[in-house]
C-alpha positions as CSV (number, residue, x, y, z in Angstrom):
1,M,0.0,0.0,0.0
2,I,2.8,2.4,0.9
3,V,4.6,1.6,-2.4
4,L,1.4,2.2,-4.4
5,R,0.8,5.5,-2.6
6,R,4.4,6.6,-3.3
7,R,4.1,5.6,-7.0
8,G,0.9,7.6,-7.2
9,L,2.5,10.6,-5.7
10,D,5.5,10.3,-8.0
11,A,3.1,10.2,-10.9
12,C,1.2,13.3,-9.7
13,A,4.4,15.2,-9.3
14,A,5.5,14.2,-12.8
15,V,2.1,15.4,-14.2
16,L,2.4,18.7,-12.4
17,A,5.9,19.3,-13.7
18,V,5.0,18.3,-17.3
19,A,1.9,20.6,-17.0
20,V,3.9,23.6,-16.0
21,T,6.4,23.0,-18.8
22,T,3.7,22.5,-21.4
23,V,1.7,25.6,-20.3
24,S,4.9,27.6,-20.4
25,L,5.9,26.4,-23.8
26,I,2.5,27.2,-25.2
27,W,2.4,30.8,-23.9
28,S,6.2,31.4,-24.1
29,T,7.1,34.9,-25.3
30,R,10.1,33.8,-27.4
31,V,11.2,37.4,-27.8
32,A,14.5,39.3,-27.3
33,A,12.5,42.2,-25.8
34,G,13.5,45.1,-23.5
35,S,16.6,44.8,-21.4
36,D,16.6,41.4,-19.6
37,A,15.3,39.2,-22.4
38,Y,17.4,40.9,-25.1
39,G,20.4,40.8,-22.9
40,Y,20.2,37.0,-22.4
41,V,19.0,36.0,-25.8
42,S,21.5,38.1,-27.8
43,Q,24.3,36.8,-25.7
44,V,23.7,33.2,-27.0
45,D,25.2,33.9,-30.4
46,L,28.2,35.6,-28.8
47,W,29.0,32.4,-26.8
48,L,28.5,30.2,-29.9
49,R,31.0,32.3,-31.9
50,G,33.4,32.3,-28.9
51,D,33.8,36.0,-28.4
52,L,31.7,38.1,-26.1
53,H,32.9,41.5,-27.4
54,I,31.1,43.5,-30.0
55,D,33.3,46.0,-31.8
56,Q,32.0,49.6,-31.9
57,E,35.2,51.4,-32.6
58,F,33.2,53.8,-34.9
59,A,32.0,55.5,-31.6
60,A,35.5,57.0,-31.3
61,H,35.0,59.2,-34.3
62,V,31.6,60.8,-33.4
63,P,31.7,64.4,-31.9
64,W,29.1,64.2,-29.1
65,P,30.0,63.5,-25.4
66,L,29.8,60.0,-23.9
67,A,29.5,58.6,-27.5
68,R,30.3,54.9,-26.5
69,W,27.4,55.0,-24.0
70,T,24.9,56.4,-26.5
71,F,25.5,53.4,-28.8
72,L,24.8,50.9,-26.1
73,P,21.7,48.7,-26.5
74,L,19.9,47.7,-23.3
75,G,21.6,44.8,-21.5
76,Y,25.2,45.8,-22.5
77,R,27.9,48.0,-21.2
78,P,31.3,49.3,-22.5
79,E,34.4,47.3,-21.7
80,P,36.7,49.2,-19.2
81,D,38.9,50.7,-21.9
82,G,38.2,51.0,-25.5
83,Y,35.0,51.1,-27.6
84,R,33.9,47.4,-27.6
85,I,30.8,46.5,-25.7
86,V,30.1,43.4,-23.6
87,P,27.1,41.7,-22.1
88,Q,25.8,43.1,-18.8
89,Y,24.1,39.9,-17.6
90,P,25.6,36.7,-16.2
91,P,26.5,33.8,-18.5
92,G,24.5,30.9,-17.0
93,L,21.2,31.2,-18.8
94,P,22.8,32.2,-22.2
95,L,25.1,29.1,-21.9
96,L,22.1,26.8,-21.3
97,M,20.2,28.5,-24.2
98,A,23.3,28.1,-26.4
99,A,23.4,24.4,-25.7
100,A,19.7,24.1,-26.5
101,K,20.1,26.0,-29.7
102,V,22.9,23.7,-30.9
103,A,20.9,20.7,-30.0
104,G,17.4,21.7,-31.2
105,G,17.6,24.8,-33.3
106,P,16.7,28.5,-32.8
107,C,13.4,27.9,-31.0
108,A,14.9,25.3,-28.6
109,M,16.7,28.1,-26.7
110,F,13.3,29.3,-25.6
111,W,12.5,25.8,-24.1
112,V,15.1,26.3,-21.3
113,V,13.0,28.4,-19.0
114,P,9.8,26.3,-19.3
115,L,11.8,23.1,-18.7
116,C,13.3,24.7,-15.6
117,G,9.8,25.6,-14.5
118,G,9.0,21.9,-14.5
119,L,12.2,21.1,-12.7
120,L,11.3,23.7,-10.0
121,V,8.0,21.8,-9.4
122,A,9.7,18.4,-9.4
123,G,12.5,19.7,-7.1
124,T,9.9,20.9,-4.6
125,Y,8.3,17.5,-4.5
126,A,11.8,16.0,-4.0
127,I,12.4,18.1,-1.0
128,G,9.2,16.7,0.6
129,L,10.5,13.2,-0.1
130,R,13.9,14.0,1.4
131,I,12.4,15.1,4.7
132,G,10.2,12.0,4.8
133,R,6.9,13.7,4.0
134,P,5.9,12.8,0.5
135,L,2.3,14.1,1.0
136,V,3.7,17.5,2.1
137,G,6.0,17.3,-1.0
138,I,3.1,16.9,-3.5
139,A,1.1,19.6,-1.8
140,A,4.0,21.9,-2.0
141,A,4.6,21.0,-5.6
142,W,0.9,21.9,-6.3
143,I,1.4,25.3,-4.6
144,V,4.5,26.1,-6.7
145,A,2.9,24.8,-9.9
146,T,-0.1,27.1,-9.5
147,S,1.9,30.2,-8.2
148,P,1.1,33.3,-10.3
149,T,4.7,34.4,-10.0
150,V,6.1,31.1,-11.2
151,L,3.7,30.9,-14.1
152,F,4.4,34.5,-15.1
153,M,8.2,34.0,-15.1
154,T,8.3,30.6,-16.8
155,I,7.1,32.2,-20.1
156,A,9.8,34.8,-20.3
157,P,13.5,34.1,-21.3
158,M,14.9,35.4,-18.0
159,S,17.1,33.8,-15.4
160,D,14.8,33.9,-12.3
161,V,13.2,30.4,-12.8
162,P,16.4,28.7,-13.9
163,A,18.2,30.1,-10.8
164,A,15.4,29.1,-8.5
165,S,15.2,25.6,-9.9
166,A,19.0,25.1,-9.6
167,W,18.9,26.1,-5.9
168,T,15.9,23.8,-5.3
169,V,17.7,20.9,-6.8
170,A,20.7,21.8,-4.6
171,V,18.6,21.8,-1.4
172,A,16.8,18.6,-2.3
173,S,20.1,16.9,-2.9
174,V,22.0,18.0,0.2
175,I,19.3,16.8,2.5
176,G,20.5,13.3,1.6
177,E,23.2,11.7,3.7
178,T,25.5,10.5,0.9
179,W,28.5,12.1,-0.7
180,I,27.0,11.6,-4.1
181,A,23.9,13.6,-3.2
182,A,26.2,16.3,-1.8
183,A,28.2,16.4,-5.0
184,V,25.1,16.7,-7.1
185,G,23.9,19.5,-4.9
186,G,27.3,21.2,-5.3
187,L,27.0,21.0,-9.1
188,A,23.5,22.4,-8.9
189,A,24.7,25.3,-6.7
190,A,27.5,26.0,-9.2
191,A,25.0,26.2,-12.0
192,A,22.8,28.5,-9.8
193,I,25.8,30.8,-9.1
194,V,26.7,31.1,-12.8
195,I,23.0,31.9,-13.6
196,R,22.5,34.4,-10.7
197,P,25.8,35.2,-9.0
198,N,24.4,37.6,-6.3
199,L,22.8,34.6,-4.6
200,A,26.2,32.9,-4.1
201,P,25.9,33.4,-0.3
202,L,23.3,30.6,-0.4
203,A,26.1,28.1,-1.1
204,V,27.9,29.3,2.0
205,I,24.7,28.7,4.0
206,I,24.4,25.2,2.6
207,A,28.0,24.4,3.2
208,V,27.9,25.6,6.8
209,W,24.7,23.5,7.4
210,L,26.4,20.4,5.9
211,G,29.5,21.1,8.0
212,W,27.3,21.3,11.2
213,R,25.9,17.9,10.3
214,D,29.3,16.5,9.7
215,V,30.4,17.6,13.2
216,R,27.3,16.1,14.8
217,A,27.9,12.8,13.0
218,R,31.6,12.9,13.9
219,R,32.8,12.5,10.3
220,W,34.3,15.9,9.8
221,R,37.9,14.6,10.5
222,D,37.7,12.3,7.6
223,P,37.7,14.1,4.2
224,R,36.3,10.9,2.5
225,R,33.2,11.0,4.8
226,A,32.8,14.7,5.3
227,I,29.8,15.6,3.1
228,A,30.4,19.3,3.2
229,I,33.6,19.0,1.2
230,W,31.8,17.1,-1.5
231,F,29.3,19.9,-1.8
232,A,31.7,22.8,-1.5
233,A,34.3,21.7,-4.1
234,P,31.9,21.6,-7.1
235,A,30.0,24.6,-5.8
236,A,33.2,26.6,-5.8
237,L,33.5,26.0,-9.6
238,G,30.5,28.3,-10.1
239,A,32.2,31.1,-8.3
240,L,35.4,30.5,-10.3
241,V,33.6,30.6,-13.6
242,I,32.0,33.9,-12.6
243,A,35.4,35.3,-11.5
244,V,37.0,34.4,-14.8
245,V,34.2,35.9,-16.9
246,N,34.1,39.1,-14.8
247,A,37.9,39.5,-15.1
248,R,37.7,39.0,-18.9
249,L,34.7,41.3,-19.5
250,Y,34.9,43.9,-16.8
251,G,38.6,44.0,-15.8
252,S,38.3,42.4,-12.3
253,P,37.0,39.1,-10.8
254,L,34.9,41.2,-8.3
255,T,33.4,43.6,-10.8
256,T,30.0,42.7,-12.3
257,G,28.1,44.0,-15.3
258,Y,25.8,46.0,-13.1
259,D,26.3,49.4,-11.7
260,L,26.0,48.8,-8.0
261,T,26.8,52.3,-6.8
262,E,23.4,52.9,-5.4
263,A,21.9,49.4,-5.7
264,F,21.9,48.5,-2.0
265,A,20.9,50.7,0.9
266,V,19.4,50.3,4.3
267,A,16.9,52.9,3.4
268,Y,15.4,50.5,0.8
269,I,14.3,48.0,3.5
270,G,11.0,49.8,4.5
271,P,9.7,50.3,1.0
272,N,10.7,46.9,-0.2
273,L,9.1,45.2,2.9
274,R,5.8,47.0,2.2
275,R,6.0,46.0,-1.5
276,Y,6.9,42.4,-1.1
277,V,4.5,41.6,1.7
278,G,1.7,43.4,-0.1
279,W,2.4,41.6,-3.3
280,L,2.5,38.2,-1.4
281,V,-0.7,38.9,0.3
282,S,-2.5,39.8,-2.9
283,A,-0.9,37.3,-5.3
284,E,0.6,34.5,-3.2
285,P,-1.3,34.1,0.1
286,L,-0.1,30.5,0.4
287,A,3.5,31.7,0.3
288,C,2.7,34.1,3.2
289,A,1.5,31.1,5.3
290,G,4.6,29.2,4.4
291,A,6.9,32.1,5.5
292,I,5.2,31.9,9.0
293,A,5.7,28.2,9.1
294,L,9.5,28.6,8.4
295,A,9.7,30.9,11.4
296,C,8.3,28.2,13.7
297,R,10.4,25.5,15.4
298,S,7.5,23.1,16.1
299,R,7.6,19.3,16.2
300,A,4.0,19.3,15.0
301,L,5.1,21.2,11.9
302,W,8.4,19.3,11.4
303,P,7.7,15.9,12.8
304,T,10.4,13.8,11.2
305,R,14.1,14.0,12.1
306,S,15.0,15.0,8.6
307,A,12.4,17.7,8.6
308,R,13.6,19.2,11.9
309,S,17.2,19.2,10.6
310,A,16.3,20.7,7.2
311,H,14.1,23.3,8.8
312,W,17.2,25.3,9.8
313,L,18.5,25.2,6.2
314,F,15.1,26.3,4.8
315,A,14.9,29.2,7.3
316,W,18.4,30.5,6.7
317,I,18.1,30.3,3.0
318,S,14.9,32.3,3.1
319,I,16.4,34.9,5.5
320,V,19.4,35.4,3.3
321,V,17.3,35.8,0.1
322,W,15.0,38.2,1.8
323,A,17.8,40.2,3.2
324,I,19.6,40.6,-0.1
325,Y,16.5,41.9,-1.9
326,L,15.1,44.0,1.0
327,L,18.4,45.9,0.7
328,Y,18.2,46.1,-3.1
329,V,16.7,49.1,-5.1
330,P,12.9,49.0,-4.9
331,W,10.8,48.2,-8.0
332,D,7.2,48.9,-8.7
333,A,5.6,45.8,-10.3
334,W,4.2,42.8,-8.5
335,W,6.1,40.4,-10.7
336,Y,9.3,41.5,-9.0
337,L,8.4,38.8,-6.5
338,R,10.5,36.9,-9.0
339,F,13.5,37.9,-6.9
340,L,12.2,35.7,-4.1
341,L,11.6,32.6,-6.3
342,P,14.4,30.6,-4.7
343,T,12.4,30.7,-1.4
344,F,9.0,29.7,-3.0
345,P,9.6,25.9,-2.8
346,L,10.7,26.3,0.9
347,M,7.7,28.5,1.7
348,A,5.5,26.0,-0.1
349,I,6.9,23.2,2.1
350,G,6.0,25.3,5.1
351,T,2.5,25.9,3.9
352,A,1.9,22.3,3.1
353,S,3.3,21.4,6.6
354,L,0.8,23.7,8.2
355,V,-2.1,22.1,6.3
356,A,-0.8,18.6,7.1
357,T,-0.6,19.5,10.8
358,G,-4.2,20.7,10.8
359,A,-5.4,17.7,8.9
360,A,-3.6,15.3,11.2
361,R,-5.3,16.8,14.2
362,A,-8.8,16.6,12.6
363,S,-10.8,13.9,14.2
364,F,-13.1,13.4,11.2
365,T,-12.2,12.4,7.7
366,W,-14.4,15.1,6.2
367,R,-12.2,17.7,7.9
368,R,-9.2,16.3,6.2
369,A,-11.1,16.3,2.9
370,A,-12.0,19.9,3.5
371,A,-8.4,20.8,4.1
372,M,-7.5,19.1,0.8
373,A,-10.3,20.9,-1.0
374,V,-9.1,24.3,0.3
375,M,-5.6,23.6,-1.0
376,I,-7.0,22.7,-4.4
377,A,-9.2,25.7,-4.5
378,L,-6.4,28.0,-3.5
379,G,-4.2,26.5,-6.2
380,V,-7.0,27.1,-8.8
381,E,-7.3,30.7,-7.5
382,G,-3.5,31.0,-8.2
383,V,-4.0,30.1,-11.8
384,V,-7.0,32.5,-12.0
385,Q,-4.7,35.2,-10.5
386,A,-2.1,34.5,-13.1
387,A,-4.7,35.0,-15.8
388,R,-5.9,38.2,-14.3
389,R,-2.4,39.5,-14.2
390,E,-2.0,39.0,-18.0
391,T,0.3,36.0,-17.8
392,F,-1.4,34.3,-20.8
393,N,-1.5,37.5,-22.8
394,A,2.2,38.4,-22.3
395,A,3.3,36.8,-25.5
396,R,1.0,39.0,-27.5
397,G,2.3,42.1,-25.8
398,E,6.0,41.1,-26.3
399,A,5.3,40.3,-30.0
400,K,5.3,44.0,-30.6
401,Y,9.1,44.1,-30.4
402,V,9.4,41.7,-33.4
403,E,6.7,43.5,-35.4
404,V,8.2,47.0,-34.8
405,A,11.6,45.7,-35.8
406,R,10.1,44.2,-39.0
407,V,8.4,47.4,-39.9
408,V,11.7,49.3,-39.2
409,A,13.5,46.9,-41.5
410,S,11.0,47.4,-44.3
411,L,10.9,51.2,-44.1
412,T,14.6,52.1,-43.6
413,D,17.8,51.4,-45.4
414,P,20.5,49.3,-43.8
415,D,22.6,52.4,-43.0
416,A,19.8,54.1,-41.0
417,V,20.3,54.8,-37.3
418,I,17.3,54.3,-35.0
419,I,17.2,56.6,-32.0
420,S,15.5,54.6,-29.2
421,A,15.8,53.2,-25.7
422,Q,13.3,50.4,-24.9
423,H,13.6,49.0,-28.4
424,S,17.4,49.6,-28.7
425,G,18.2,45.9,-28.4
426,S,15.3,44.3,-30.3
427,I,15.7,46.6,-33.3
428,R,19.4,45.5,-33.6
429,Y,18.4,41.9,-33.1
430,Y,15.5,41.6,-35.5
431,A,16.1,44.5,-38.0
432,G,19.9,44.7,-38.0
433,R,19.8,48.5,-37.7
434,L,22.2,50.5,-35.5
435,T,20.5,52.0,-32.5
436,L,21.4,55.1,-30.6
437,R,20.1,55.8,-27.1
438,W,18.3,59.1,-26.5
439,D,18.4,58.5,-22.7
440,T,22.2,58.5,-22.4
441,G,24.7,61.2,-23.2
442,D,24.2,64.9,-23.4
443,P,20.5,65.9,-24.2
444,A,21.7,69.3,-25.6
445,W,23.4,67.4,-28.5
446,L,20.3,65.8,-30.0
447,D,19.7,68.2,-32.9
448,R,23.4,68.2,-33.8
449,T,23.5,64.4,-33.6
450,V,20.6,64.1,-36.1
451,S,22.4,66.6,-38.4
452,W,25.7,64.8,-38.1
453,L,24.2,61.4,-38.9
454,A,22.2,62.8,-41.9
455,E,25.3,64.5,-43.3
456,R,27.1,61.1,-43.4
457,G,24.3,59.2,-45.1
458,H,22.8,57.6,-41.9
459,H,19.1,58.5,-42.0
460,P,17.9,58.9,-38.4
461,Y,14.5,57.8,-37.1
462,F,12.9,57.7,-33.7
463,V,11.2,54.6,-32.3
464,L,9.6,55.4,-29.0
465,E,7.1,54.0,-26.5
466,P,4.3,56.5,-25.5
467,Q,6.0,57.2,-22.2
468,E,9.3,57.7,-23.9
469,V,7.8,60.4,-26.2
470,E,6.8,62.4,-23.1
471,A,10.1,61.7,-21.4
472,L,12.2,62.9,-24.4
473,K,10.1,66.0,-24.7
474,A,10.7,66.8,-21.1
475,Q,14.4,66.0,-21.2
476,A,15.5,67.8,-24.4
477,G,12.5,69.5,-25.9
478,A,13.3,73.0,-24.6
479,T,16.7,73.1,-26.5
480,N,16.2,70.6,-29.4
481,R,13.7,70.9,-32.2
482,S,14.0,67.1,-32.8
483,A,13.0,66.3,-29.3
484,R,9.6,68.1,-29.5
485,L,8.2,65.4,-31.9
486,D,5.5,67.9,-33.0
487,W,5.1,66.3,-36.4
488,P,3.0,63.2,-37.4
489,P,4.7,59.8,-36.8
490,L,5.6,57.8,-39.9
491,V,4.0,54.7,-38.3
492,R,2.0,54.3,-35.1
493,F,1.1,50.9,-33.7
494,R,-2.5,50.9,-32.5
495,N,-2.5,48.5,-29.6
496,G,1.1,48.9,-28.5
497,G,1.2,52.7,-28.9
498,V,4.8,52.5,-30.3
499,A,5.5,55.4,-32.8
500,I,8.1,55.6,-35.5
501,Y,9.1,59.2,-36.5
502,D,11.2,60.2,-39.4
503,A,13.7,62.7,-38.0
504,L,14.3,64.4,-41.3
505,R,11.2,64.2,-43.5
506,R,8.8,65.6,-40.9
507,N,5.8,66.0,-43.2
508,A,5.6,62.3,-44.0
509,G,2.8,60.9,-41.7
510,G,1.8,57.3,-42.0
511,A,-1.0,54.8,-41.2
512,A,-1.5,53.0,-38.0
513,V,-0.4,49.3,-37.8
514,E,-2.3,46.6,-36.0
515,Q,-0.6,44.8,-33.1
516,P,0.3,41.3,-34.2
517,S,-0.9,38.0,-32.8
518,N,1.3,35.5,-31.1
519,G,1.9,33.9,-34.5
520,A,4.4,36.7,-35.3
521,I,7.0,35.2,-33.0
522,R,6.5,31.5,-33.4
523,D,9.2,31.2,-36.1
524,C,11.9,32.4,-33.6
525,P,13.6,34.8,-36.1
526,A,17.4,34.8,-36.0
527,Q,19.6,37.6,-34.8
528,K,20.9,40.0,-37.6
529,P,24.6,40.8,-37.8
530,S,25.8,43.7,-35.6
531,P,25.4,47.0,-37.5
532,R,28.0,49.7,-37.7
533,L,28.5,53.3,-38.8
534,R,30.4,53.9,-42.1
């Protein structure tokens, strides 16, 4: 009977993992959009060619200030010296996507995040198994599989879900008592560090916890039996890879692609705490209950020996992740709960433990059935919340980046320069046009920049989101005729609101263009060669 029950739970966990992967593949955005997605997807081809540097020496010959910064697409930064640009984002996800592209073609690189979503669900169940509570594991897997944040992030080519799944596999592995499990956990931690280096302190937490177990088991004197060593050695490889990449791209092993000058501050704690707790209450109420459970050291909640031992690991990992992001610069959208995703499986285990404790104390079977019904209902509500928060419409919204780039390619000649910000990467990727950022450099130079480009045969155009139009007018409109944008756009996209302006022929208005359907991105168009000034 126990074997049959375990097989049934294993099958349920597999179904949940496959369901999350399938849903994510169906609604995947598959677009090199904005900053993050473009930064990761465009980096894939750089790894495949074996050189992460993009030559932009032409920026040395333009007259305006901070020229090399104005020719930066989103997701990139200049190398320390010279005019080449390099990726801003860590290499872990692009490397996984590169391997997938080699194995399965251009669309396969967009399978990585959905597959990691399934792995996140399966890893959550594995944690339940490891602590001797398979029913808690399957309930926790259900909570993760129906989480609005998880569902929202599994459809985008971003690193949050892959990093969370790698840490989940690491945690599930190290709860075991064998050196093989510890080594697997170390490799998973190494992958997580390469994907999201700022969470490297989690590897220290795990290593300390394993060392404490080695001391209690009196095996720390023997390197062949000390499990902590088997974890720490492969985990350190992740830190080594990041150090080498940082030194190669940014000039120092300790320098990252991010500007961290004002990224962390104690003053951010209050605003972030209000935001994250508010978002959890509204979007992830089950996670809130789990956070409370992780703070409780109760035998009723953690009845098995493995659960009581692992509880400390769960709690400290959650504390460290929360501490890092409470100190980090505040953001203003609910889906920035993505930063906390490595804690979601642990909070889900806590929630499931609370429910299991209540059900175990119920004297009537119907009360246990009621507890199960509540869990199912809350999971269904999570999917409904995901739908209400536009999860399953995101691909249609992101498709505008491909369509805008295609229109740019059809209307402009290859030597045109597109003045943009939000579309500065996607236009390079899909249209093969050089982009120039209006939001960097000296605003007083905009008119002179337009004239200089035109004189040298590079017809300038603006491609702007509605909010960018207003921001550009406010920033440079008082001193630059070009920034006023007081002439009809060449093209305006009806649903997305994106406008294309001809910076020279200002009497050439155009027709509106419909927003495309998801079909516009299903062929996974390839990246165009890097454009240059003549």
